[in-house]
C-alpha positions in Angstrom: -7.5 -16.6 13.7 -7.8 -13.9 16.3 -9.3 -10.4 16.3 -9.6 -7.6 18.8 -8.2 -4.3 19.9 -4.7 -3.1 20.9 -5.2 0.0 23.2 -2.3 2.2 22.1 -3.7 5.3 23.9 -5.2 4.3 27.3 -5.6 7.9 28.5 -7.7 8.9 25.4 -9.3 5.6 24.6 -7.4 5.1 21.3 -7.6 1.5 20.1 -6.4 -0.2 16.9 -8.2 -3.2 15.5 -6.1 -6.2 14.4 -6.7 -9.6 12.8 -4.1 -12.3 13.3 -4.0 -15.6 11.5 -1.5 -18.3 12.6 0.6 -19.9 9.9 -0.1 -23.3 8.5 3.7 -23.8 8.4 3.9 -24.3 12.1 4.6 -22.3 15.4 8.1 -21.2 14.3 6.9 -19.5 11.1 7.8 -15.8 10.6 5.2 -13.2 11.5 4.4 -10.7 8.7 2.5 -7.5 9.4 0.5 -6.1 6.5 -0.6 -2.5 6.2 -2.8 -0.9 3.6 -2.4 2.8 2.8 -4.5 5.8 1.9 -3.7 7.4 4.2 -6.9 6.2 5.9 -7.6 2.9 4.1 -8.3 -0.3 6.0 -6.0 -3.3 6.2 -9.1 -5.5 6.2 -8.9 -4.9 2.5 -5.6 -6.7 2.5 -6.8 -9.4 4.9 -9.9 -10.2 2.8 -9.2 -9.1 -0.7 -5.4 -9.6 -1.1 -3.4 -12.1 1.0 -5.5 -13.4 3.9 -6.8 -17.0 4.1 -10.4 -16.2 3.2 -12.2 -14.4 0.4 -15.8 -13.1 1.0 -18.4 -13.4 -1.8 -21.4 -11.2 -2.4 -23.7 -13.7 -0.6 -21.7 -13.5 2.5 -20.0 -16.9 2.1 -16.2 -17.4 2.4 -13.9 -19.4 0.2 -10.3 -20.4 0.9 -7.8 -18.4 -1.0 -5.3 -20.7 -2.8 -2.5 -18.0 -2.6 -3.0 -17.1 1.0 0.2 -15.9 2.7 -0.6 -17.9 5.8 0.9 -21.0 4.1 4.3 -19.3 4.6 3.8 -16.9 7.6 1.6 -15.9 10.5 -0.2 -12.8 9.3 -1.1 -9.7 11.2 -3.3 -7.0 9.7 -3.6 -3.7 11.6 -6.1 -1.0 10.9 -4.3 2.3 11.4 -4.4 5.1 12.3 -7.3 5.4 14.7 -10.5 6.3 12.8 -9.8 3.8 10.1 -12.1 0.8 9.7 -12.9 -0.6 13.1 -10.1 1.3 14.9 -11.3 4.2 17.0 -10.6 6.7 19.7 -12.9 8.0 22.4 -11.2 11.4 22.0 -11.9 13.0 18.6 -8.7 15.0 18.6 -6.8 11.6 18.1 -8.2 11.6 14.6 -5.9 14.5 13.7 -2.7 12.7 13.1 0.4 12.4 10.9 3.2 10.0 9.8 5.2 10.3 13.0 2.2 9.7 15.3 1.1 6.8 13.2 4.5 5.1 13.4 4.6 5.6 17.1 1.0 4.2 17.5 1.9 1.2 15.3 5.0 0.6 17.4 3.0 0.6 20.6 0.5 -1.8 18.9 3.3 -4.2 18.1 4.6 -4.2 21.7 1.1 -5.0 22.9 0.6 -7.6 20.3 3.8 -9.5 21.1 3.0 -9.2 24.8 -0.3 -10.8 24.1 1.2 -13.5 21.9 4.5 -14.2 23.6 4.9 -17.4 21.7 5.3 -15.3 18.5 7.8 -12.9 20.0 11.0 -14.9 19.1 9.9 -15.6 15.6 11.3 -13.6 12.7 9.2 -10.5 12.0 8.6 -8.6 8.8 6.7 -5.4 8.0 4.9 -5.2 4.6 2.3 -3.1 2.9 1.3 -1.1 -0.2 0.4 2.3 -1.5 0.7 4.9 1.3 2.0 2.2 3.5 5.2 3.0 1.5 5.4 5.6 4.3 3.8 3.5 7.1 6.2 0.6 6.6 9.7 2.2 6.7 8.7 4.8 9.3 7.5 1.9 11.6 10.6 -0.1 10.8 12.7 2.9 11.9 10.7 3.3 15.1 11.3 -0.4 15.8 15.0 0.0 15.1 15.2 3.0 17.5 13.2 1.3 20.2 15.2 -1.9 20.1 18.5 0.1 20.1 17.3 2.1 23.2 16.4 -1.2 25.0 12.6 -0.3 25.0 11.7 -3.4 23.0 13.2 -6.5 21.5 11.1 -7.0 18.4 12.8 -9.5 16.0 12.5 -7.4 12.9 14.3 -9.0 9.9 13.0 -7.1 6.9 10.4 -5.0 5.1 8.5 -5.3 1.9 7.0 -2.2 0.3 4.7 -2.4 -2.8 3.7 0.5 -5.1 4.6 2.9 -2.3 4.9 6.5 -1.5 8.3 7.8 -0.5 7.6 11.2 1.1 6.3 14.7 0.3 9.5 15.7 -1.5 10.2 12.7 -3.7 8.2 10.3 -5.9 4.6 10.1 -6.9 3.2 11.4 -3.6 5.2 14.6 -4.0 4.8 17.5 -6.5 6.8 15.4 -9.0 4.1 12.7 -9.1 2.4 13.8 -12.3 5.8 13.9 -14.0 6.2 10.2 -13.4 2.6 9.5 -14.3 2.7 11.3 -17.6 6.0 9.6 -18.5 4.4 6.2 -17.7 1.2 6.8 -19.5 2.9 8.2 -22.5 5.1 5.1 -22.8 2.0 3.0 -22.6 0.2 5.0 -25.3 -2.7 6.2 -23.2 -2.6 9.5 -25.0 -0.6 10.7 -28.1 3.0 11.9 -27.8 1.9 15.3 -29.0 0.0 15.8 -25.8 3.1 14.8 -23.8 5.1 17.4 -25.7 2.5 20.0 -25.0 2.6 19.2 -21.3 6.4 19.4 -21.2 6.5 22.6 -23.1 3.9 24.5 -21.0 4.2 23.1 -17.4 8.0 23.7 -16.9 8.0 21.4 -13.9 5.2 23.1 -12.1 3.4 19.9 -11.4 1.8 20.9 -8.1 0.0 24.1 -9.1 -0.4 24.2 -12.9 -2.4 26.9 -14.5 -3.2 28.4 -17.9 -1.8 26.4 -20.9 -0.3 23.8 -18.5 -3.7 23.0 -17.0 -5.3 22.9 -20.4 -2.7 20.4 -21.6 -3.2 18.2 -18.6 -7.0 18.3 -19.0 -6.6 17.4 -22.7 -4.5 14.4 -21.9 -6.8 13.3 -19.1 -9.8 13.4 -21.4 -8.1 11.1 -23.9 -7.1 8.7 -21.1 -10.8 8.2 -20.7 -12.2 5.3 -18.6 -8.9 3.5 -18.0 -8.5 1.8 -14.6 -5.7 4.0 -13.2 -4.8 1.3 -10.7 -4.5 -1.4 -13.3 -4.3 -0.3 -17.0 -4.4 -4.0 -18.1 -7.8 -4.5 -16.6 -11.2 -3.6 -18.0 -12.2 0.0 -18.2 -14.0 1.7 -15.4 -15.6 5.1 -14.7 -12.7 7.4 -15.3 -10.5 5.7 -12.8 -12.0 7.3 -9.7 -8.5 7.8 -8.5 -9.3 9.9 -5.4 -11.6 7.2 -4.0 -8.8 5.2 -2.4 -5.5 7.0 -2.9 -5.4 10.5 -1.5 -2.9 12.1 -3.7 -3.4 15.8 -4.5 -2.5 15.6 -8.1 -3.8 17.8 -11.0 -3.9 14.8 -13.3 -5.8 12.6 -10.8 -8.2 15.4 -10.0 -8.9 15.9 -13.7 -9.6 12.1 -14.1 -11.8 12.2 -11.0 -13.8 15.1 -12.4 -14.3 13.2 -15.7 -15.4 10.2 -13.7 -18.1 12.2 -12.0 -19.3 13.6 -15.3 -19.5 10.2 -16.8 -21.5 8.8 -13.9 -23.9 11.7 -14.1 -24.3 11.3 -17.8 -24.9 7.6 -17.5 -27.5 8.2 -14.8 -29.4 10.7 -17.0 -29.8 8.1 -19.8 -30.7 5.3 -17.4 -27.5 3.5 -17.8 -25.2 2.2 -15.1 -22.2 2.8 -17.3 -18.8 1.2 -16.8 -18.0 -0.5 -13.5 -16.1 1.3 -10.7 -12.4 0.7 -10.4 -12.4 -0.3 -6.8 -15.3 -2.5 -6.0 -15.5 -3.1 -2.2 -19.2 -3.8 -2.1 -19.0 -7.4 -1.1 -16.4 -6.8 1.5 -18.3 -3.8 3.0 -21.5 -5.8 3.3 -19.6 -8.7 4.9 -17.7 -6.7 7.4 -20.8 -4.8 8.5 -22.9 -7.9 9.1 -23.9 -8.4 12.7 -22.5 -12.0 12.8 -19.1 -10.8 11.5 -18.7 -7.8 13.8 -19.6 -10.1 16.7 -17.0 -12.7 15.6 -14.4 -10.0 15.2 -15.0 -8.7 18.7 -15.7 -5.2 17.5 -19.4 -5.0 18.2 -19.1 -3.5 21.7 -17.2 -0.6 20.2 -19.8 0.1 17.5 -20.7 3.5 19.0 -17.2 4.7 18.1 -16.7 3.2 14.6 -20.3 3.3 13.4 -19.9 1.5 10.0 -16.8 -0.1 8.4 -15.7 1.5 5.1 -12.7 0.7 3.0 -11.3 4.2 3.4 -12.0 6.6 6.3 -13.6 10.0 6.0 -13.0 10.7 9.7 -9.3 11.3 10.0 -7.5 14.6 9.4 -4.1 13.4 8.2 -0.9 15.4 7.5 2.0 13.8 5.6 5.2 14.6 7.5 7.7 12.2 6.0 9.7 14.2 3.5 12.3 12.0 1.8 12.4 8.4 3.0 15.1 7.3 0.5 17.4 9.9 2.0 16.3 9.9 5.6 15.3 6.3 6.5 16.3 3.7 3.9 20.1 3.8 4.4 19.7 2.7 8.0 17.1 0.1 7.2 18.9 -1.5 4.3 22.2 -1.9 6.3 20.3 -3.6 9.2 17.4 -5.4 7.6 16.4 -7.0 4.3 14.5 -4.5 2.1 12.4 -5.3 -0.9 10.7 -2.6 -3.0 8.2 -4.1 -5.4 5.9 -2.6 -8.0 3.2 -3.9 -10.3 4.0 -2.8 -13.8 0.4 -2.0 -14.8 -0.1 0.7 -12.1 -0.5 4.2 -13.4 -1.2 5.7 -10.0 2.2 4.9 -8.5 4.0 3.9 -11.7 6.9 1.5 -11.8 9.4 4.1 -13.1 9.2 6.0 -9.8 10.4 3.1 -7.7 12.9 2.1 -10.2 14.4 5.6 -10.3 14.5 6.1 -6.5 16.0 2.7 -5.7 18.7 3.1 -8.3 19.4 6.6 -7.0 19.5 5.7 -3.4 21.9 2.8 -4.1 24.2 5.1 -6.1 24.1 7.8 -3.4 25.1 5.2 -0.7 27.8 3.6 -2.9 26.0 0.2 -3.0 27.1 -1.7 -6.1 24.8 -3.8 -8.2 25.1 -7.4 -7.2 22.6 -8.7 -9.8 21.6 -6.3 -12.6 18.1 -6.2 -14.1 17.0 -9.7 -14.7 13.8 -11.8 -15.1 12.6 -13.8 -12.2 10.5 -16.8 -13.2 7.7 -19.1 -12.0 8.2 -22.8 -11.7 6.7 -23.1 -15.2 9.5 -20.8 -16.4 7.1 -17.9 -17.1 8.3 -14.3 -16.4 6.8 -13.1 -13.1 8.8 -9.9 -13.1 12.2 -8.3 -13.2 14.6 -7.5 -10.4 17.7 -5.6 -9.6 19.7 -6.5 -6.4 22.3 -4.5 -4.6 25.3 -5.2 -2.4 24.8 -3.5 0.9 27.3 -3.4 3.9 26.1 -4.7 7.2 23.5 -7.4 7.8 20.8 -6.1 5.4 20.0 -6.2 1.7 18.3 -4.0 -0.9 16.4 -5.0 -4.0 13.8 -3.7 -6.4 11.5 -6.0 -8.3 8.6 -5.6 -10.7 5.6 -7.9 -10.8 4.5 -8.5 -14.3 0.9 -7.8 -15.3 0.0 -6.4 -11.9 -1.7 -3.2 -11.0 -1.6 -1.2 -7.7 -2.7 -4.1 -5.4 -0.1 -6.7 -6.3 -1.4 -9.6 -4.1 -4.9 -9.0 -5.5 -4.1 -8.6 -9.2 -1.3 -11.2 -9.4 -1.8 -13.4 -6.4 0.4 -16.3 -7.5 3.3 -14.1 -8.4 2.9 -12.2 -5.1 2.9 -15.4 -3.2 6.1 -16.6 -4.9 7.7 -13.2 -4.2 6.8 -13.5 -0.5 8.2 -17.1 -0.3 11.5 -16.0 -2.1 11.9 -13.0 0.2 11.2 -14.9 3.5 13.6 -17.6 2.5 16.5 -15.1 1.9 17.0 -16.3 -1.6 17.9 -14.2 -4.6 15.3 -13.4 -7.2 
């Protein structure tokens, strides 16, 4: 394993922190980049809580993760943009950023990485990630494509994997339509009565971004009935109202209502001396581990401590503007005809619900005239258990396009269903069908 900084902005002192773990499969194994989302959340979450080789415990010890992705690939985790995790800039204005700047910085980081690890440069390369990395991953892939085409790089990109991801400001659950998908999903899963869904549909009239009056009242009523559900994983134990804005920065009337209820429940629990239900995203052990002196020294970030101060799972430093508008329209046609593309979604995620990714992948394929090669079908474990369902499309060129669900998983698929996620990775890297 290696850890250090990639200085993507020498003139301003902008440096992105990375961790790289060589594959147990040998020197010719593919290289997979993993990005967490937010925007502003650290990929150390992915490295230590989802798919990396080691899992930290509350006492600071490490255990080997049985479903580590390093059995199949060399793994690279990058904390981006600057201001996230251990990544920093000596110039504060660098913390004001957007999707385009992040993609360009990540491209520069890749160039520096492969220059520093030339033995990895000829290996197949894949970009993967989850949540707001639904923007990071395809925009970086597009930047790599453009850079390679212009002769400015020769990165051996072969494909991308996007889990429970955003698709831009104009489409999907990160747009004004987000609550439309969330209410449909929650209604189908009986988190509130159908009468509430009927009231929402009757009063909101599609005004999901700025509801008011009867629409806002209907949203609040439904949110209150949803109660302490874990919005990231409705199959898990309850938590304090979902705390949806803690990790996923979507400006959603529904998620804001759930967040307000979470605060109220925490305050009520404190008044009666009760700790109440547990938080949905518990990063306590990871936060303690990554801030210990021995670990920061081992990760080679200690000398830059004056710039990053303290590692947190999601940054409160950056000022981020989402500038990607419609990735299914603007980016995915190029990516799918040149690279292998897999869109996956845990079917227990109510924050970025599965119906969003199912709808946009189906619509994008129809718009491009890509026929269905394998219609909706179950994909199975070696024990013949259903791991999820997949639809695969025929795409001209050298690429491919597929959508798959991961059964029983919430927002962070490698964390909630690690064995299924590991099998999904293995299948994708091998080029086999689901």
